[in-house]
C-alpha positions in Angstrom: -20.3 -0.2 28.1 -22.4 -3.0 26.8 -23.4 -6.0 28.9 -22.2 -9.5 27.9 -25.3 -10.4 25.8 -25.2 -7.0 24.0 -21.5 -7.4 23.3 -22.0 -10.9 21.8 -25.0 -9.6 19.8 -22.9 -6.7 18.3 -20.0 -9.1 17.6 -22.3 -11.4 15.7 -23.9 -8.6 13.7 -20.5 -7.1 12.7 -18.8 -10.4 11.9 -21.7 -11.8 10.0 -22.0 -8.6 7.9 -18.3 -8.6 7.2 -18.6 -12.1 5.8 -21.9 -11.8 3.9 -22.4 -8.1 3.2 -26.1 -8.8 4.0 -28.1 -7.4 6.9 -28.7 -10.0 9.7 -32.2 -10.8 10.8 -33.4 -11.3 14.4 -34.3 -14.9 13.6 -30.7 -15.8 12.9 -29.6 -14.1 16.1 -32.2 -15.9 18.2 -30.6 -19.2 17.1 -27.0 -18.1 17.7 -27.7 -16.7 21.1 -30.5 -19.1 22.1 -32.8 -16.2 23.1 -36.4 -15.4 22.3 -37.1 -13.1 19.4 -38.6 -10.5 21.8 -35.3 -10.4 23.8 -33.3 -10.0 20.6 -35.5 -7.3 19.3 -35.2 -5.4 22.6 -31.4 -5.7 22.6 -31.2 -4.7 19.0 -33.4 -1.7 19.7 -31.0 -0.6 22.4 -28.0 -1.1 20.1 -29.8 1.0 17.5 -30.7 3.7 20.0 -27.1 4.2 21.0 -26.0 4.3 17.4 -24.0 1.0 17.1 -26.3 -0.6 14.5 -28.6 0.8 11.9 -31.5 -0.2 9.5 -30.9 -0.4 5.8 -33.3 0.8 3.2 -33.7 -2.5 1.5 -34.5 -4.9 4.4 -35.7 -5.0 8.0 -32.3 -6.4 9.1 -29.6 -4.4 10.8 -26.0 -3.6 9.8 -23.2 -2.1 11.9 -22.9 1.7 11.9 -19.5 3.5 11.8 -19.8 3.9 15.5 -20.5 0.2 15.8 -17.4 -0.8 13.9 -15.4 1.5 16.1 -16.8 -0.1 19.2 -16.1 -3.6 17.8 -12.5 -2.7 16.9 -11.7 -1.0 20.3 -13.5 -3.4 22.6 -14.4 -6.7 21.0 -12.1 -7.7 18.2 -9.1 -10.0 18.7 -6.4 -10.2 16.1 -6.8 -13.3 13.9 -4.0 -15.8 13.8 -2.4 -16.1 10.3 -2.8 -19.3 8.4 0.2 -21.4 7.5 -0.4 -20.5 3.8 -0.3 -16.7 4.6 2.9 -17.1 6.6 4.6 -19.2 3.9 3.8 -16.7 1.1 5.3 -13.8 3.2 8.3 -15.7 4.5 9.4 -16.4 0.9 9.8 -12.7 0.6 11.5 -12.0 4.0 13.8 -14.9 3.8 15.0 -13.9 0.3 18.3 -12.2 1.3 18.9 -11.0 -2.3 16.0 -8.5 -2.0 16.6 -4.9 -1.1 14.3 -3.2 1.3 12.1 -1.6 -1.3 11.6 -4.9 -3.1 10.7 -6.7 0.1 8.1 -4.1 1.0 6.7 -4.0 -2.5 6.4 -7.8 -2.9 4.9 -8.3 0.6 2.2 -5.7 0.0 1.4 -7.3 -3.4 0.8 -10.6 -1.5 -1.4 -8.9 1.1 -3.5 -7.3 -1.6 -4.0 -10.8 -3.2 -4.8 -12.4 0.2 -7.3 -9.8 1.3 -8.7 -8.4 -2.0 -8.2 -4.9 -0.7 -6.0 -2.1 -2.0 -2.5 -1.7 -0.5 -0.4 1.4 -0.4 3.3 1.9 0.3 4.5 5.4 1.1 8.2 5.2 1.1 10.7 8.0 1.7 11.4 10.3 -1.2 14.1 9.1 -3.6 15.6 12.5 -3.3 16.8 11.6 0.2 19.0 8.9 -1.3 22.6 8.9 -2.6 23.6 7.1 -5.8 25.5 3.9 -5.0 25.7 2.1 -8.4 24.4 2.2 -11.9 24.0 -0.9 -14.0 22.8 -1.4 -17.5 21.2 -4.3 -19.3 21.2 -3.9 -23.1 18.0 -5.2 -24.8 18.7 -4.1 -28.4 21.1 -1.6 -30.0 18.5 1.1 -29.2 16.9 -0.1 -26.0 18.4 -0.8 -22.6 17.3 -1.0 -19.0 19.2 1.2 -16.5 19.2 -0.1 -12.9 19.9 2.6 -10.3 20.8 1.6 -6.8 20.9 3.9 -3.8 22.5 3.9 -0.4 19.1 3.3 1.3 18.2 0.2 -0.6 16.1 1.7 -3.4 16.3 0.0 -6.7 14.8 1.7 -9.7 14.5 0.2 -13.2 14.2 2.6 -16.1 13.7 1.6 -19.7 15.8 3.9 -22.0 15.2 4.3 -25.7 18.2 5.7 -27.6 17.6 7.9 -30.6 20.0 5.8 -32.7 21.9 2.5 -32.6 24.8 2.5 -30.1 27.5 -0.1 -29.7 27.6 -2.0 -26.5 31.2 -0.9 -25.6 30.0 2.8 -25.9 27.2 2.1 -23.4 29.7 0.3 -21.0 32.1 3.2 -21.1 29.4 5.7 -20.4 28.2 3.7 -17.4 31.8 3.3 -16.1 32.2 7.1 -16.3 29.0 7.7 -14.4 30.0 5.2 -11.7 33.4 7.0 -11.3 32.1 10.5 -11.2 28.6 10.5 -9.8 28.6 7.8 -7.1 27.8 9.3 -3.7 25.8 12.2 -5.2 22.3 12.8 -3.8 19.7 11.7 -6.3 18.3 15.3 -6.5 21.7 16.5 -7.6 22.7 13.8 -10.1 21.4 15.7 -13.2 23.5 18.7 -12.2 26.6 16.6 -11.6 26.1 14.9 -15.0 25.9 18.3 -16.7 28.9 19.9 -15.0 31.2 16.8 -14.3 30.3 14.3 -17.0 29.2 16.3 -20.0 32.4 18.3 -20.5 34.6 15.1 -20.7 32.4 12.4 -22.1 33.3 13.2 -25.7 36.9 12.2 -24.8 35.8 8.6 -24.1 32.6 7.9 -26.1 32.0 8.6 -29.8 28.2 8.7 -29.5 28.3 10.8 -26.4 25.4 13.1 -27.2 22.9 10.2 -27.6 24.0 8.5 -24.4 24.4 11.6 -22.3 20.9 12.8 -23.2 19.4 9.4 -22.5 21.0 9.1 -19.0 20.3 12.7 -18.1 16.6 12.2 -18.8 16.5 8.9 -16.9 18.1 10.5 -13.8 15.7 13.5 -14.0 12.8 11.0 -14.1 14.1 9.1 -11.1 14.7 12.2 -9.0 11.1 13.3 -9.5 9.6 9.8 -9.2 6.7 9.3 -6.8 7.3 7.5 -3.5 3.9 6.0 -3.7 3.1 2.4 -4.7 -0.4 1.0 -4.9 -1.6 -2.6 -5.5 -5.1 -3.9 -6.2 -6.6 -0.5 -7.1 -9.4 -2.3 -8.8 -10.2 -4.6 -5.9 -12.7 -2.0 -4.7 -14.8 -3.0 -7.7 -15.2 -6.5 -6.2 -16.9 -5.2 -3.0 -20.7 -5.7 -3.2 -21.4 -2.4 -1.4 -19.8 -0.5 -4.3 -22.1 -1.4 -7.1 -22.9 2.3 -7.8 -21.0 3.5 -10.9 -20.7 7.0 -9.6 -19.3 5.9 -6.3 -16.8 3.7 -7.9 -15.7 6.5 -10.2 -15.4 8.8 -7.2 -13.2 6.4 -5.3 -10.9 5.6 -8.3 -10.5 9.3 -8.9 -9.4 9.7 -5.3 -6.9 6.9 -5.8 -5.4 8.9 -8.7 -5.1 12.0 -6.5 -1.5 12.1 -5.2 -2.3 14.7 -2.5 -5.1 12.5 -1.1 -2.9 9.3 -1.2 0.0 11.1 0.4 -2.3 12.0 3.3 -2.2 8.3 4.2 1.3 8.8 5.7 1.2 7.6 9.3 2.8 9.6 12.1 1.6 7.5 15.1 2.9 4.2 16.4 1.3 0.8 16.2 -1.4 -0.4 13.8 -4.0 2.4 13.5 -7.5 2.0 12.1 -9.4 4.9 10.5 -13.0 4.0 9.8 -15.3 6.0 7.5 -15.2 9.7 8.4 -12.1 9.2 10.4 -9.9 9.0 7.2 -9.1 11.6 4.6 -10.1 9.5 1.6 -13.7 8.6 1.7 -16.4 8.1 4.4 -17.4 4.7 2.9 -13.8 3.3 3.3 -11.6 2.1 6.1 -7.8 2.8 6.1 -5.6 0.6 8.3 -2.0 1.7 8.4 1.2 1.6 10.3 4.6 3.3 10.2 7.7 1.1 9.6 11.3 2.0 10.5 14.2 0.1 9.1 17.6 1.4 10.2 16.3 4.9 10.3 14.4 4.7 7.0 10.7 5.4 7.6 7.6 4.8 5.5 4.0 3.9 5.8 2.2 0.7 4.7 -1.6 0.7 4.5 -4.7 -1.2 3.4 -7.8 0.4 2.0 -11.1 -1.4 1.9 -14.8 -1.1 2.7 -15.9 -0.4 6.3 -17.0 -4.0 6.1 -13.4 -5.0 6.4 -11.8 -8.1 8.0 -10.3 -6.0 10.7 -8.9 -8.9 12.7 -7.1 -10.4 9.7 -5.7 -7.1 8.3 -4.3 -6.0 11.7 -2.4 -9.3 12.0 -1.1 -9.1 8.5 0.2 -5.5 8.8 1.7 -6.3 12.2 3.5 -9.3 10.8 5.0 -7.2 7.9 6.0 -4.4 10.3 7.8 -6.8 12.6 9.7 -8.4 9.7 10.7 -5.1 8.2 12.0 -3.8 11.5 
């Protein structure tokens, strides 16, 4: 364990580097701690010796090491109180009773991405675990419509459907009514099969342009059943971080964001807000992943933030905890 002065010194180095992304000099630390430069140099040498700070190649200043961030998070950091502005933005989501669960999660994580300039990830349960509750359709033109699929677990999926030929509105309505009568309560993974064996044999009795409409809805439900349960916001925010000014590094990280297997590895099994710094996460040793599991009436998922190791840990932890509490 560090003594009081060493603890305060490490705290200053970490928090200054988080704000500025620049190594901190011993002169700045002398003023902050009201100590002689010799004292500061000795203490910094000790912190460097035990691996909590390290030299950079471009200056004589020091920056936190991965071990230093971990010590800071585990022993020094205190969660930061949310600003009134942050709370107001998020409360507009959670107090909107018209939002289903998936929309509330999606919108709140969009807001967090904007607040922090980090990338947010939502790993929801697979749509295949859901049962169809209702299908609604909003016609746009005679050949284009938006199908809205609602499930028993609060998932709402919008799907643009392009028809191969013009179809009258009453034909579309009759098809949707038929689907709602015969398919409601079916697991999403089985909807396409139900359409084929329950709806297809009789749809011609009710709808003239049955082939066009049947094919369109069959394809839409097939897409929905195979849809990814991953949502990311602020993917390009990583480009704004000064430590990622290397084109190759940026390309490497963006490619990892596109890898479904890597992103699915973010799923959190533990409780509480968990922080994975650098080599502790499965994405990249230059990133930090902070994540938590939520449970809403038995429906579980993971919400996470991805950013540089130089992340505002105290702010992110508070934001995620606030969302977790509101969801649950």
